[in-house]
N, C-alpha and C positions, 0 to 999 in steps of 0.2 A: 315207401321205400323205392319203388320203381322210378319215381320222378327224381329222387336223389341220385340213383344210379345213372339215369340218363344224363344228369348234369355232370357227374364226374367221369362218366364213360361214354361220351358221344360216339366213340368208335364202335360200340356194340351195334349201332344202327347201320353200320357199313355191311353187316352180315345180311345177305339177301334171303337165305334159307330161313323161313319163319320158325321152324322147329329148333334149329340150331341156335338162332337168336334167343328164343325163349329159354332154352337150356342154359345158355350163357348167363342170361339175367338171373335165372334161378340159382345158379352156383354162387353168384355174387350176393344175392339176397340171403342165402343160407349163411355164407361166410360173415357178412356184416351182422346178421341177427345173432350169431353165435360168438361174436367178438366183443372185446372190451372197447373197441373203437367204433365210432360212427362213420358213415360215409364221408362226412365233412372232415373228420380227423385225418383221413387218408390224404387229404390235400395239404396237411400241415406236418405230418410225421416224416422223419427222414426215410429214404428208401432202404437204408441199411443201418442197423445198430452197431455194426462192426467198424464203421468209418467214423473216426473222431470228428465231431463238429460237422457232420454231413449236412449240407444246406439244400440238397436236392430232395424234393418231396417224393414220397412213395408214388403218388399219382403222376407227377411230372416224369419220373423215371419210367413208370409202366406205360404211359401213353406214348412216350418217345419210342420205347421198344416196339410197340405195336406199329407206329407210323414207319419206323425203320424197316420192320419186317415186310410191310406192304410195299414200300419203295424198292427194297431188294428184290422182292418177287416180281414187281413190274419190270425192273431192269433185266432180270433173268428171262422173263417172257419175251421181252423185246430182243434180247441178244440170242436166245436159243430157239425162238419161234415154236414150231410144232414139236420140237425135240423133247420138250418138257411140258408136263401138265401140272398146273398148280391149282388146287382147290382153294380159292381165296377165302371162302367162308371158313373152312377148317383152319387155314393159316391165321386169320384174324381172331377167331374164337380161341385158338390155342395160345396165341400171343397175349390175349386178354386174360386168360385163365392161368398162365404159367406161375404166377405167384399168389393165387387166391388163397392158398393154404397158409400164407404168412399171417393172415388175420387171426388164425387160431393159435399162433405161436406166442402172441403177446399177452402181457399183463401190465397193470399199472402198479408200481411200487413207489411209495412216498411221492406220488404225483409225477413219476417219471416212467416212460415206456421202457419195458424190459422184456427179455425172453423168459417165458414161463418154464417151469420144470417140464410140463408136457411138451412145450415147444422144443425143448432141448432133446427130449426123447423121440418125438415124432416130428421130424423136420417137414417143412412146407411142401417139398415135392411129394411126399407120401400123403400128407393130409389133403393136399390139392387133388390128388388122384381120387381119394375117397369122396371128396365133395363132388367131383365131376361124375363119379360112377353113379 
């Protein structure tokens, strides 16, 4: 599982703090192990079931969000200097984990990805916090 996650989430390796890096991996391992989806599926499924014919994959969307967060933080550090302190490890881990709960929202119905009843009741922000806790 770890090697699969390293393949789809190379940004986890950007985290310098070994404890936080490990916790980030563990969250994703738990989510994938408890999902109907595999790590490889995340590179194929749309990032949203609410957008008709969404062509952007979950992982493309997620990795782009992480990369944008890092770029924005770097610009802020450059522009604000010592006026602002940004813990890049927390920022990266948070951006990587922001939608981890989505993996628990899904089910496969008639061969198609759908939001499960549980996923409708407990949305991914809440399940994601539970995973990270």
